[in-house]
mmCIF file as gemmi writes it, N, C-alpha and C atoms, coordinates in Angstrom:
data_model
loop_
_atom_site.group_PDB
_atom_site.id
_atom_site.type_symbol
_atom_site.label_atom_id
_atom_site.label_alt_id
_atom_site.label_comp_id
_atom_site.label_asym_id
_atom_site.label_entity_id
_atom_site.label_seq_id
_atom_site.pdbx_PDB_ins_code
_atom_site.Cartn_x
_atom_site.Cartn_y
_atom_site.Cartn_z
_atom_site.occupancy
_atom_site.B_iso_or_equiv
_atom_site.pdbx_formal_charge
_atom_site.auth_seq_id
_atom_site.auth_asym_id
_atom_site.pdbx_PDB_model_num
ATOM 1 N N . MET Axp A 1 ? -33.978 18.867 29.591 1 0 ? 1 A 1
ATOM 2 C CA . MET Axp A 1 ? -34.221 17.767 28.696 1 0 ? 1 A 1
ATOM 3 C C . MET Axp A 1 ? -33.042 16.787 28.802 1 0 ? 1 A 1
ATOM 4 N N . VAL Axp A 2 ? -33.367 15.531 29.056 1 0 ? 2 A 1
ATOM 5 C CA . VAL Axp A 2 ? -32.326 14.512 29.119 1 0 ? 2 A 1
ATOM 6 C C . VAL Axp A 2 ? -32.021 14.054 27.703 1 0 ? 2 A 1
ATOM 7 N N . GLU Axp A 3 ? -30.783 14.241 27.303 1 0 ? 3 A 1
ATOM 8 C CA . GLU Axp A 3 ? -30.365 13.867 25.957 1 0 ? 3 A 1
ATOM 9 C C . GLU Axp A 3 ? -29.923 12.403 25.886 1 0 ? 3 A 1
ATOM 10 N N . LYS Axp A 4 ? -29.181 11.967 26.913 1 0 ? 4 A 1
ATOM 11 C CA . LYS Axp A 4 ? -28.641 10.619 26.864 1 0 ? 4 A 1
ATOM 12 C C . LYS Axp A 4 ? -28.692 10.007 28.247 1 0 ? 4 A 1
ATOM 13 N N . ASN Axp A 5 ? -28.873 8.708 28.29 1 0 ? 5 A 1
ATOM 14 C CA . ASN Axp A 5 ? -28.835 7.972 29.538 1 0 ? 5 A 1
ATOM 15 C C . ASN Axp A 5 ? -27.827 6.847 29.333 1 0 ? 5 A 1
ATOM 16 N N . PHE Axp A 6 ? -26.807 6.818 30.163 1 0 ? 6 A 1
ATOM 17 C CA . PHE Axp A 6 ? -25.725 5.851 30.021 1 0 ? 6 A 1
ATOM 18 C C . PHE Axp A 6 ? -25.7 4.924 31.222 1 0 ? 6 A 1
ATOM 19 N N . GLU Axp A 7 ? -25.188 3.722 31.03 1 0 ? 7 A 1
ATOM 20 C CA . GLU Axp A 7 ? -25.02 2.782 32.129 1 0 ? 7 A 1
ATOM 21 C C . GLU Axp A 7 ? -23.551 2.434 32.259 1 0 ? 7 A 1
ATOM 22 N N . ARG Axp A 8 ? -23.07 2.385 33.508 1 0 ? 8 A 1
ATOM 23 C CA . ARG Axp A 8 ? -21.669 2.044 33.783 1 0 ? 8 A 1
ATOM 24 C C . ARG Axp A 8 ? -21.615 1.084 34.959 1 0 ? 8 A 1
ATOM 25 N N . VAL Axp A 9 ? -20.728 0.102 34.889 1 0 ? 9 A 1
ATOM 26 C CA . VAL Axp A 9 ? -20.426 -0.77 36.019 1 0 ? 9 A 1
ATOM 27 C C . VAL Axp A 9 ? -19.027 -0.401 36.478 1 0 ? 9 A 1
ATOM 28 N N . VAL Axp A 10 ? -18.883 -0.113 37.779 1 0 ? 10 A 1
ATOM 29 C CA . VAL Axp A 10 ? -17.606 0.32 38.335 1 0 ? 10 A 1
ATOM 30 C C . VAL Axp A 10 ? -17.324 -0.471 39.606 1 0 ? 10 A 1
ATOM 31 N N . HIS Axp A 11 ? -16.078 -0.423 40.043 1 0 ? 11 A 1
ATOM 32 C CA . HIS Axp A 11 ? -15.673 -1.072 41.288 1 0 ? 11 A 1
ATOM 33 C C . HIS Axp A 11 ? -15.57 -0.028 42.39 1 0 ? 11 A 1
ATOM 34 N N . THR Axp A 12 ? -16.037 -0.386 43.58 1 0 ? 12 A 1
ATOM 35 C CA . THR Axp A 12 ? -15.963 0.547 44.695 1 0 ? 12 A 1
ATOM 36 C C . THR Axp A 12 ? -14.512 0.882 45.015 1 0 ? 12 A 1
ATOM 37 N N . GLU Axp A 13 ? -14.307 2.111 45.454 1 0 ? 13 A 1
ATOM 38 C CA . GLU Axp A 13 ? -13.009 2.656 45.876 1 0 ? 13 A 1
ATOM 39 C C . GLU Axp A 13 ? -11.971 2.713 44.752 1 0 ? 13 A 1
ATOM 40 N N . GLN Axp A 14 ? -12.407 2.537 43.497 1 0 ? 14 A 1
ATOM 41 C CA . GLN Axp A 14 ? -11.518 2.694 42.348 1 0 ? 14 A 1
ATOM 42 C C . GLN Axp A 14 ? -12.064 3.835 41.478 1 0 ? 14 A 1
ATOM 43 N N . PRO Axp A 15 ? -11.342 4.945 41.388 1 0 ? 15 A 1
ATOM 44 C CA . PRO Axp A 15 ? -11.838 6.071 40.594 1 0 ? 15 A 1
ATOM 45 C C . PRO Axp A 15 ? -12.109 5.673 39.137 1 0 ? 15 A 1
ATOM 46 N N . PHE Axp A 16 ? -13.166 6.237 38.6 1 0 ? 16 A 1
ATOM 47 C CA . PHE Axp A 16 ? -13.5 6.034 37.193 1 0 ? 16 A 1
ATOM 48 C C . PHE Axp A 16 ? -13.733 7.399 36.564 1 0 ? 16 A 1
ATOM 49 N N . ALA Axp A 17 ? -13.593 7.469 35.248 1 0 ? 17 A 1
ATOM 50 C CA . ALA Axp A 17 ? -13.705 8.749 34.54 1 0 ? 17 A 1
ATOM 51 C C . ALA Axp A 17 ? -14.966 8.775 33.683 1 0 ? 17 A 1
ATOM 52 N N . ILE Axp A 18 ? -15.547 9.948 33.625 1 0 ? 18 A 1
ATOM 53 C CA . ILE Axp A 18 ? -16.628 10.241 32.693 1 0 ? 18 A 1
ATOM 54 C C . ILE Axp A 18 ? -16.148 11.421 31.859 1 0 ? 18 A 1
ATOM 55 N N . ASP Axp A 19 ? -16.056 11.217 30.543 1 0 ? 19 A 1
ATOM 56 C CA . ASP Axp A 19 ? -15.611 12.26 29.617 1 0 ? 19 A 1
ATOM 57 C C . ASP Axp A 19 ? -16.81 12.809 28.853 1 0 ? 19 A 1
ATOM 58 N N . LEU Axp A 20 ? -16.91 14.133 28.791 1 0 ? 20 A 1
ATOM 59 C CA . LEU Axp A 20 ? -18.011 14.793 28.113 1 0 ? 20 A 1
ATOM 60 C C . LEU Axp A 20 ? -17.466 15.902 27.223 1 0 ? 20 A 1
ATOM 61 N N . GLU Axp A 21 ? -18.061 16.056 26.05 1 0 ? 21 A 1
ATOM 62 C CA . GLU Axp A 21 ? -17.621 17.076 25.098 1 0 ? 21 A 1
ATOM 63 C C . GLU Axp A 21 ? -18.268 18.416 25.428 1 0 ? 21 A 1
ATOM 64 N N . ALA Axp A 22 ? -17.431 19.438 25.598 1 0 ? 22 A 1
ATOM 65 C CA . ALA Axp A 22 ? -17.885 20.787 25.933 1 0 ? 22 A 1
ATOM 66 C C . ALA Axp A 22 ? -17.457 21.759 24.835 1 0 ? 22 A 1
ATOM 67 N N . ILE Axp A 23 ? -17.993 22.966 24.891 1 0 ? 23 A 1
ATOM 68 C CA . ILE Axp A 23 ? -17.626 24.021 23.942 1 0 ? 23 A 1
ATOM 69 C C . ILE Axp A 23 ? -17.282 25.271 24.76 1 0 ? 23 A 1
ATOM 70 N N . PRO Axp A 24 ? -16.088 25.282 25.386 1 0 ? 24 A 1
ATOM 71 C CA . PRO Axp A 24 ? -15.754 26.385 26.289 1 0 ? 24 A 1
ATOM 72 C C . PRO Axp A 24 ? -15.658 27.743 25.597 1 0 ? 24 A 1
ATOM 73 N N . GLY Axp A 25 ? -15.283 27.788 24.326 1 0 ? 25 A 1
ATOM 74 C CA . GLY Axp A 25 ? -15.187 29.059 23.615 1 0 ? 25 A 1
ATOM 75 C C . GLY Axp A 25 ? -16.531 29.756 23.499 1 0 ? 25 A 1
ATOM 76 N N . ALA Axp A 26 ? -17.603 28.98 23.54 1 0 ? 26 A 1
ATOM 77 C CA . ALA Axp A 26 ? -18.954 29.545 23.494 1 0 ? 26 A 1
ATOM 78 C C . ALA Axp A 26 ? -19.57 29.616 24.896 1 0 ? 26 A 1
ATOM 79 N N . GLY Axp A 27 ? -18.795 29.215 25.899 1 0 ? 27 A 1
ATOM 80 C CA . GLY Axp A 27 ? -19.269 29.278 27.276 1 0 ? 27 A 1
ATOM 81 C C . GLY Axp A 27 ? -19.95 28.025 27.777 1 0 ? 27 A 1
ATOM 82 N N . TYR Axp A 28 ? -20.068 26.995 26.943 1 0 ? 28 A 1
ATOM 83 C CA . TYR Axp A 28 ? -20.773 25.78 27.336 1 0 ? 28 A 1
ATOM 84 C C . TYR Axp A 28 ? -19.826 24.785 28.004 1 0 ? 28 A 1
ATOM 85 N N . MET Axp A 29 ? -20.043 24.594 29.299 1 0 ? 29 A 1
ATOM 86 C CA . MET Axp A 29 ? -19.247 23.646 30.081 1 0 ? 29 A 1
ATOM 87 C C . MET Axp A 29 ? -20.2 22.758 30.87 1 0 ? 29 A 1
ATOM 88 N N . TRP Axp A 30 ? -19.735 21.546 31.168 1 0 ? 30 A 1
ATOM 89 C CA . TRP Axp A 30 ? -20.529 20.599 31.945 1 0 ? 30 A 1
ATOM 90 C C . TRP Axp A 30 ? -20.375 20.881 33.428 1 0 ? 30 A 1
ATOM 91 N N . GLU Axp A 31 ? -21.471 20.711 34.15 1 0 ? 31 A 1
ATOM 92 C CA . GLU Axp A 31 ? -21.475 20.831 35.605 1 0 ? 31 A 1
ATOM 93 C C . GLU Axp A 31 ? -22.114 19.579 36.187 1 0 ? 31 A 1
ATOM 94 N N . LEU Axp A 32 ? -21.588 19.133 37.302 1 0 ? 32 A 1
ATOM 95 C CA . LEU Axp A 32 ? -22.198 18.028 38.022 1 0 ? 32 A 1
ATOM 96 C C . LEU Axp A 32 ? -23.464 18.566 38.669 1 0 ? 32 A 1
ATOM 97 N N . ALA Axp A 33 ? -24.611 18.062 38.241 1 0 ? 33 A 1
ATOM 98 C CA . ALA Axp A 33 ? -25.886 18.611 38.692 1 0 ? 33 A 1
ATOM 99 C C . ALA Axp A 33 ? -26.487 17.818 39.844 1 0 ? 33 A 1
ATOM 100 N N . GLN Axp A 34 ? -26.243 16.511 39.867 1 0 ? 34 A 1
ATOM 101 C CA . GLN Axp A 34 ? -26.877 15.666 40.876 1 0 ? 34 A 1
ATOM 102 C C . GLN Axp A 34 ? -26.03 14.425 41.085 1 0 ? 34 A 1
ATOM 103 N N . HIS Axp A 35 ? -25.777 14.115 42.351 1 0 ? 35 A 1
ATOM 104 C CA . HIS Axp A 35 ? -25.112 12.854 42.667 1 0 ? 35 A 1
ATOM 105 C C . HIS Axp A 35 ? -25.359 12.491 44.13 1 0 ? 35 A 1
ATOM 106 N N . PRO Axp A 36 ? -25.453 11.205 44.416 1 0 ? 36 A 1
ATOM 107 C CA . PRO Axp A 36 ? -25.659 10.786 45.803 1 0 ? 36 A 1
ATOM 108 C C . PRO Axp A 36 ? -24.355 10.884 46.59 1 0 ? 36 A 1
ATOM 109 N N . ALA Axp A 37 ? -24.472 10.886 47.9 1 0 ? 37 A 1
ATOM 110 C CA . ALA Axp A 37 ? -23.301 11.004 48.777 1 0 ? 37 A 1
ATOM 111 C C . ALA Axp A 37 ? -22.321 9.839 48.596 1 0 ? 37 A 1
ATOM 112 N N . GLU Axp A 38 ? -22.8 8.702 48.141 1 0 ? 38 A 1
ATOM 113 C CA . GLU Axp A 38 ? -21.932 7.524 47.959 1 0 ? 38 A 1
ATOM 114 C C . GLU Axp A 38 ? -20.976 7.681 46.773 1 0 ? 38 A 1
ATOM 115 N N . LEU Axp A 39 ? -21.255 8.628 45.893 1 0 ? 39 A 1
ATOM 116 C CA . LEU Axp A 39 ? -20.377 8.923 44.758 1 0 ? 39 A 1
ATOM 117 C C . LEU Axp A 39 ? -19.684 10.249 45.018 1 0 ? 39 A 1
ATOM 118 N N . GLU Axp A 40 ? -18.362 10.234 45.019 1 0 ? 40 A 1
ATOM 119 C CA . GLU Axp A 40 ? -17.588 11.436 45.313 1 0 ? 40 A 1
ATOM 120 C C . GLU Axp A 40 ? -16.858 11.921 44.063 1 0 ? 40 A 1
ATOM 121 N N . LEU Axp A 41 ? -17.017 13.184 43.742 1 0 ? 41 A 1
ATOM 122 C CA . LEU Axp A 41 ? -16.25 13.806 42.667 1 0 ? 41 A 1
ATOM 123 C C . LEU Axp A 41 ? -14.862 14.099 43.22 1 0 ? 41 A 1
ATOM 124 N N . VAL Axp A 42 ? -13.839 13.44 42.666 1 0 ? 42 A 1
ATOM 125 C CA . VAL Axp A 42 ? -12.481 13.644 43.183 1 0 ? 42 A 1
ATOM 126 C C . VAL Axp A 42 ? -11.695 14.649 42.36 1 0 ? 42 A 1
ATOM 127 N N . SER Axp A 43 ? -12.046 14.838 41.085 1 0 ? 43 A 1
ATOM 128 C CA . SER Axp A 43 ? -11.387 15.861 40.272 1 0 ? 43 A 1
ATOM 129 C C . SER Axp A 43 ? -12.162 16.089 38.986 1 0 ? 43 A 1
ATOM 130 N N . GLN Axp A 44 ? -11.895 17.228 38.384 1 0 ? 44 A 1
ATOM 131 C CA . GLN Axp A 44 ? -12.402 17.504 37.036 1 0 ? 44 A 1
ATOM 132 C C . GLN Axp A 44 ? -11.369 18.352 36.323 1 0 ? 44 A 1
ATOM 133 N N . GLU Axp A 45 ? -11.249 18.12 35.019 1 0 ? 45 A 1
ATOM 134 C CA . GLU Axp A 45 ? -10.262 18.846 34.237 1 0 ? 45 A 1
ATOM 135 C C . GLU Axp A 45 ? -10.659 18.845 32.768 1 0 ? 45 A 1
ATOM 136 N N . VAL Axp A 46 ? -10.084 19.758 32.034 1 0 ? 46 A 1
ATOM 137 C CA . VAL Axp A 46 ? -10.225 19.764 30.58 1 0 ? 46 A 1
ATOM 138 C C . VAL Axp A 46 ? -9.011 19.011 30.039 1 0 ? 46 A 1
ATOM 139 N N . VAL Axp A 47 ? -9.244 17.906 29.331 1 0 ? 47 A 1
ATOM 140 C CA . VAL Axp A 47 ? -8.138 17.053 28.913 1 0 ? 47 A 1
ATOM 141 C C . VAL Axp A 47 ? -7.734 17.231 27.46 1 0 ? 47 A 1
ATOM 142 N N . SER Axp A 48 ? -8.595 17.795 26.649 1 0 ? 48 A 1
ATOM 143 C CA . SER Axp A 48 ? -8.197 18.104 25.278 1 0 ? 48 A 1
ATOM 144 C C . SER Axp A 48 ? -8.901 19.374 24.846 1 0 ? 48 A 1
ATOM 145 N N . ILE Axp A 49 ? -8.178 20.17 24.111 1 0 ? 49 A 1
ATOM 146 C CA . ILE Axp A 49 ? -8.711 21.451 23.666 1 0 ? 49 A 1
ATOM 147 C C . ILE Axp A 49 ? -8.518 21.562 22.167 1 0 ? 49 A 1
ATOM 148 N N . SER Axp A 50 ? -9.588 21.86 21.468 1 0 ? 50 A 1
ATOM 149 C CA . SER Axp A 50 ? -9.523 22.024 20.021 1 0 ? 50 A 1
ATOM 150 C C . SER Axp A 50 ? -8.749 23.284 19.677 1 0 ? 50 A 1
ATOM 151 N N . GLU Axp A 51 ? -7.973 23.224 18.619 1 0 ? 51 A 1
ATOM 152 C CA . GLU Axp A 51 ? -7.228 24.392 18.146 1 0 ? 51 A 1
ATOM 153 C C . GLU Axp A 51 ? -8.129 25.355 17.373 1 0 ? 51 A 1
ATOM 154 N N . ALA Axp A 52 ? -9.28 24.87 16.922 1 0 ? 52 A 1
ATOM 155 C CA . ALA Axp A 52 ? -10.188 25.691 16.122 1 0 ? 52 A 1
ATOM 156 C C . ALA Axp A 52 ? -10.927 26.7 16.993 1 0 ? 52 A 1
ATOM 157 N N . ILE Axp A 53 ? -11.18 27.851 16.434 1 0 ? 53 A 1
ATOM 158 C CA . ILE Axp A 53 ? -11.947 28.871 17.151 1 0 ? 53 A 1
ATOM 159 C C . ILE Axp A 53 ? -13.358 28.341 17.352 1 0 ? 53 A 1
ATOM 160 N N . GLY Axp A 54 ? -13.802 28.363 18.596 1 0 ? 54 A 1
ATOM 161 C CA . GLY Axp A 54 ? -15.132 27.849 18.924 1 0 ? 54 A 1
ATOM 162 C C . GLY Axp A 54 ? -15.212 26.335 18.929 1 0 ? 54 A 1
ATOM 163 N N . GLY Axp A 55 ? -14.06 25.674 18.868 1 0 ? 55 A 1
ATOM 164 C CA . GLY Axp A 55 ? -14.034 24.216 18.827 1 0 ? 55 A 1
ATOM 165 C C . GLY Axp A 55 ? -14.383 23.586 20.159 1 0 ? 55 A 1
ATOM 166 N N . SER Axp A 56 ? -14.532 22.282 20.123 1 0 ? 56 A 1
ATOM 167 C CA . SER Axp A 56 ? -14.931 21.569 21.332 1 0 ? 56 A 1
ATOM 168 C C . SER Axp A 56 ? -13.721 21.118 22.143 1 0 ? 56 A 1
ATOM 169 N N . SER Axp A 57 ? -13.982 20.793 23.368 1 0 ? 57 A 1
ATOM 170 C CA . SER Axp A 57 ? -12.987 20.263 24.289 1 0 ? 57 A 1
ATOM 171 C C . SER Axp A 57 ? -13.602 19.083 25.019 1 0 ? 57 A 1
ATOM 172 N N . THR Axp A 58 ? -12.779 18.324 25.71 1 0 ? 58 A 1
ATOM 173 C CA . THR Axp A 58 ? -13.275 17.216 26.508 1 0 ? 58 A 1
ATOM 174 C C . THR Axp A 58 ? -13.053 17.526 27.978 1 0 ? 58 A 1
ATOM 175 N N . GLN Axp A 59 ? -14.13 17.449 28.737 1 0 ? 59 A 1
ATOM 176 C CA . GLN Axp A 59 ? -14.043 17.59 30.185 1 0 ? 59 A 1
ATOM 177 C C . GLN Axp A 59 ? -14.038 16.202 30.788 1 0 ? 59 A 1
ATOM 178 N N . ARG Axp A 60 ? -13.125 15.96 31.716 1 0 ? 60 A 1
ATOM 179 C CA . ARG Axp A 60 ? -13.045 14.658 32.392 1 0 ? 60 A 1
ATOM 180 C C . ARG Axp A 60 ? -13.392 14.845 33.867 1 0 ? 60 A 1
ATOM 181 N N . PHE Axp A 61 ? -14.362 14.075 34.312 1 0 ? 61 A 1
ATOM 182 C CA . PHE Axp A 61 ? -14.763 14.04 35.709 1 0 ? 61 A 1
ATOM 183 C C . PHE Axp A 61 ? -14.316 12.705 36.281 1 0 ? 61 A 1
ATOM 184 N N . ARG Axp A 62 ? -13.536 12.723 37.36 1 0 ? 62 A 1
ATOM 185 C CA . ARG Axp A 62 ? -13.121 11.497 38.051 1 0 ? 62 A 1
ATOM 186 C C . ARG Axp A 62 ? -13.962 11.361 39.312 1 0 ? 62 A 1
ATOM 187 N N . ILE Axp A 63 ? -14.549 10.171 39.432 1 0 ? 63 A 1
ATOM 188 C CA . ILE Axp A 63 ? -15.513 9.909 40.496 1 0 ? 63 A 1
ATOM 189 C C . ILE Axp A 63 ? -15.137 8.582 41.147 1 0 ? 63 A 1
ATOM 190 N N . VAL Axp A 64 ? -15.43 8.463 42.438 1 0 ? 64 A 1
ATOM 191 C CA . VAL Axp A 64 ? -15.22 7.199 43.129 1 0 ? 64 A 1
ATOM 192 C C . VAL Axp A 64 ? -16.514 6.843 43.862 1 0 ? 64 A 1
ATOM 193 N N . ALA Axp A 65 ? -16.878 5.56 43.784 1 0 ? 65 A 1
ATOM 194 C CA . ALA Axp A 65 ? -18.036 5.039 44.517 1 0 ? 65 A 1
ATOM 195 C C . ALA Axp A 65 ? -17.521 4.439 45.821 1 0 ? 65 A 1
ATOM 196 N N . HIS Axp A 66 ? -18.099 4.874 46.935 1 0 ? 66 A 1
ATOM 197 C CA . HIS Axp A 66 ? -17.626 4.397 48.232 1 0 ? 66 A 1
ATOM 198 C C . HIS Axp A 66 ? -18.405 3.187 48.748 1 0 ? 66 A 1
ATOM 199 N N . GLN Axp A 67 ? -19.595 2.94 48.195 1 0 ? 67 A 1
ATOM 200 C CA . GLN Axp A 67 ? -20.419 1.823 48.627 1 0 ? 67 A 1
ATOM 201 C C . GLN Axp A 67 ? -20.975 1.098 47.404 1 0 ? 67 A 1
ATOM 202 N N . PRO Axp A 68 ? -21.106 -0.242 47.48 1 0 ? 68 A 1
ATOM 203 C CA . PRO Axp A 68 ? -21.785 -0.955 46.385 1 0 ? 68 A 1
ATOM 204 C C . PRO Axp A 68 ? -23.237 -0.504 46.289 1 0 ? 68 A 1
ATOM 205 N N . GLY Axp A 69 ? -23.784 -0.534 45.085 1 0 ? 69 A 1
ATOM 206 C CA . GLY Axp A 69 ? -25.189 -0.183 44.891 1 0 ? 69 A 1
ATOM 207 C C . GLY Axp A 69 ? -25.431 0.416 43.521 1 0 ? 69 A 1
ATOM 208 N N . SER Axp A 70 ? -26.68 0.798 43.291 1 0 ? 70 A 1
ATOM 209 C CA . SER Axp A 70 ? -27.092 1.43 42.035 1 0 ? 70 A 1
ATOM 210 C C . SER Axp A 70 ? -27.351 2.903 42.298 1 0 ? 70 A 1
ATOM 211 N N . TYR Axp A 71 ? -26.766 3.75 41.459 1 0 ? 71 A 1
ATOM 212 C CA . TYR Axp A 71 ? -26.85 5.194 41.665 1 0 ? 71 A 1
ATOM 213 C C . TYR Axp A 71 ? -27.082 5.903 40.334 1 0 ? 71 A 1
ATOM 214 N N . ALA Axp A 72 ? -27.57 7.119 40.411 1 0 ? 72 A 1
ATOM 215 C CA . ALA Axp A 72 ? -27.711 7.971 39.23 1 0 ? 72 A 1
ATOM 216 C C . ALA Axp A 72 ? -26.888 9.231 39.461 1 0 ? 72 A 1
ATOM 217 N N . ILE Axp A 73 ? -26.229 9.669 38.401 1 0 ? 73 A 1
ATOM 218 C CA . ILE Axp A 73 ? -25.442 10.894 38.454 1 0 ? 73 A 1
ATOM 219 C C . ILE Axp A 73 ? -25.762 11.688 37.19 1 0 ? 73 A 1
ATOM 220 N N . ALA Axp A 74 ? -26.007 12.99 37.345 1 0 ? 74 A 1
ATOM 221 C CA . ALA Axp A 74 ? -26.433 13.811 36.216 1 0 ? 74 A 1
ATOM 222 C C . ALA Axp A 74 ? -25.47 14.97 35.999 1 0 ? 74 A 1
ATOM 223 N N . PHE Axp A 75 ? -25.226 15.265 34.724 1 0 ? 75 A 1
ATOM 224 C CA . PHE Axp A 75 ? -24.388 16.383 34.313 1 0 ? 75 A 1
ATOM 225 C C . PHE Axp A 75 ? -25.218 17.285 33.41 1 0 ? 75 A 1
ATOM 226 N N . GLU Axp A 76 ? -25.038 18.602 33.562 1 0 ? 76 A 1
ATOM 227 C CA . GLU Axp A 76 ? -25.746 19.566 32.725 1 0 ? 76 A 1
ATOM 228 C C . GLU Axp A 76 ? -24.749 20.385 31.92 1 0 ? 76 A 1
ATOM 229 N N . LEU Axp A 77 ? -25.042 20.543 30.634 1 0 ? 77 A 1
ATOM 230 C CA . LEU Axp A 77 ? -24.242 21.4 29.757 1 0 ? 77 A 1
ATOM 231 C C . LEU Axp A 77 ? -24.938 22.747 29.681 1 0 ? 77 A 1
ATOM 232 N N . LYS Axp A 78 ? -24.244 23.781 30.18 1 0 ? 78 A 1
ATOM 233 C CA . LYS Axp A 78 ? -24.843 25.108 30.166 1 0 ? 78 A 1
ATOM 234 C C . LYS Axp A 78 ? -23.773 26.164 30.338 1 0 ? 78 A 1
ATOM 235 N N . ARG Axp A 79 ? -24.179 27.385 30.078 1 0 ? 79 A 1
ATOM 236 C CA . ARG Axp A 79 ? -23.339 28.533 30.376 1 0 ? 79 A 1
ATOM 237 C C . ARG Axp A 79 ? -23.572 28.894 31.838 1 0 ? 79 A 1
ATOM 238 N N . ARG Axp A 80 ? -22.517 29.261 32.538 1 0 ? 80 A 1
ATOM 239 C CA . ARG Axp A 80 ? -22.625 29.545 33.975 1 0 ? 80 A 1
ATOM 240 C C . ARG Axp A 80 ? -23.632 30.657 34.276 1 0 ? 80 A 1
ATOM 241 N N . TRP Axp A 81 ? -23.794 31.571 33.373 1 0 ? 81 A 1
ATOM 242 C CA . TRP Axp A 81 ? -24.679 32.704 33.624 1 0 ? 81 A 1
ATOM 243 C C . TRP Axp A 81 ? -26.12 32.419 33.215 1 0 ? 81 A 1
ATOM 244 N N . GLU Axp A 82 ? -26.391 31.238 32.693 1 0 ? 82 A 1
ATOM 245 C CA . GLU Axp A 82 ? -27.758 30.859 32.32 1 0 ? 82 A 1
ATOM 246 C C . GLU Axp A 82 ? -28.286 29.802 33.279 1 0 ? 82 A 1
ATOM 247 N N . ASN Axp A 83 ? -29.582 29.84 33.533 1 0 ? 83 A 1
ATOM 248 C CA . ASN Axp A 83 ? -30.188 28.909 34.478 1 0 ? 83 A 1
ATOM 249 C C . ASN Axp A 83 ? -30.51 27.544 33.88 1 0 ? 83 A 1
ATOM 250 N N . ASN Axp A 84 ? -30.919 27.519 32.619 1 0 ? 84 A 1
ATOM 251 C CA . ASN Axp A 84 ? -31.382 26.275 32.013 1 0 ? 84 A 1
ATOM 252 C C . ASN Axp A 84 ? -30.292 25.612 31.172 1 0 ? 84 A 1
ATOM 253 N N . PRO Axp A 85 ? -30.066 24.317 31.389 1 0 ? 85 A 1
ATOM 254 C CA . PRO Axp A 85 ? -29.084 23.605 30.573 1 0 ? 85 A 1
ATOM 255 C C . PRO Axp A 85 ? -29.603 23.365 29.155 1 0 ? 85 A 1
ATOM 256 N N . VAL Axp A 86 ? -28.672 23.258 28.206 1 0 ? 86 A 1
ATOM 257 C CA . VAL Axp A 86 ? -29.046 22.911 26.848 1 0 ? 86 A 1
ATOM 258 C C . VAL Axp A 86 ? -29.059 21.391 26.663 1 0 ? 86 A 1
ATOM 259 N N . LYS Axp A 87 ? -28.4 20.691 27.581 1 0 ? 87 A 1
ATOM 260 C CA . LYS Axp A 87 ? -28.345 19.237 27.502 1 0 ? 87 A 1
ATOM 261 C C . LYS Axp A 87 ? -28.098 18.673 28.893 1 0 ? 87 A 1
ATOM 262 N N . THR Axp A 88 ? -28.682 17.523 29.177 1 0 ? 88 A 1
ATOM 263 C CA . THR Axp A 88 ? -28.445 16.804 30.427 1 0 ? 88 A 1
ATOM 264 C C . THR Axp A 88 ? -28.11 15.365 30.098 1 0 ? 88 A 1
ATOM 265 N N . ASN Axp A 89 ? -27.005 14.883 30.636 1 0 ? 89 A 1
ATOM 266 C CA . ASN Axp A 89 ? -26.637 13.477 30.49 1 0 ? 89 A 1
ATOM 267 C C . ASN Axp A 89 ? -26.733 12.811 31.853 1 0 ? 89 A 1
ATOM 268 N N . VAL Axp A 90 ? -27.429 11.687 31.912 1 0 ? 90 A 1
ATOM 269 C CA . VAL Axp A 90 ? -27.601 10.947 33.153 1 0 ? 90 A 1
ATOM 270 C C . VAL Axp A 90 ? -26.89 9.617 33.016 1 0 ? 90 A 1
ATOM 271 N N . PHE Axp A 91 ? -26.107 9.289 34.024 1 0 ? 91 A 1
ATOM 272 C CA . PHE Axp A 91 ? -25.388 8.022 34.055 1 0 ? 91 A 1
ATOM 273 C C . PHE Axp A 91 ? -25.962 7.161 35.169 1 0 ? 91 A 1
ATOM 274 N N . SER Axp A 92 ? -26.324 5.924 34.843 1 0 ? 92 A 1
ATOM 275 C CA . SER Axp A 92 ? -26.718 4.942 35.843 1 0 ? 92 A 1
ATOM 276 C C . SER Axp A 92 ? -25.456 4.18 36.226 1 0 ? 92 A 1
ATOM 277 N N . ILE Axp A 93 ? -25.093 4.267 37.488 1 0 ? 93 A 1
ATOM 278 C CA . ILE Axp A 93 ? -23.838 3.664 37.969 1 0 ? 93 A 1
ATOM 279 C C . ILE Axp A 93 ? -24.173 2.441 38.819 1 0 ? 93 A 1
ATOM 280 N N . GLN Axp A 94 ? -23.601 1.32 38.459 1 0 ? 94 A 1
ATOM 281 C CA . GLN Axp A 94 ? -23.718 0.1 39.268 1 0 ? 94 A 1
ATOM 282 C C . GLN Axp A 94 ? -22.351 -0.129 39.885 1 0 ? 94 A 1
ATOM 283 N N . ALA Axp A 95 ? -22.241 0.102 41.189 1 0 ? 95 A 1
ATOM 284 C CA . ALA Axp A 95 ? -20.967 -0.062 41.898 1 0 ? 95 A 1
ATOM 285 C C . ALA Axp A 95 ? -20.917 -1.449 42.538 1 0 ? 95 A 1
ATOM 286 N N . ILE Axp A 96 ? -19.837 -2.179 42.232 1 0 ? 96 A 1
ATOM 287 C CA . ILE Axp A 96 ? -19.649 -3.516 42.775 1 0 ? 96 A 1
ATOM 288 C C . ILE Axp A 96 ? -18.329 -3.584 43.496 1 0 ? 96 A 1
ATOM 289 N N . LYS Axp A 97 ? -18.174 -4.578 44.369 1 0 ? 97 A 1
ATOM 290 C CA . LYS Axp A 97 ? -16.901 -4.753 45.082 1 0 ? 97 A 1
ATOM 291 C C . LYS Axp A 97 ? -15.886 -5.416 44.188 1 0 ? 97 A 1
């Protein structure tokens, strides 16, 4: 189920970040589910961690577009041991020079 659809305008060859809220204490982390070859995942990290038990964290994905164009990139929130995501976020990326 797609929960949210976002639009972003980015510049080619300049990394951009997508931040998503995860719940690692419960096993829920975001995974890059779909992306075209023109968009490269250059890094991912957890940038903030809640002090509360079972609290949320922020996952940051850094991506670079190598060619101008319109692209879709999808992230799924799920536990690694489960097949079905509980949430899917799709980003429409417009890469310009």
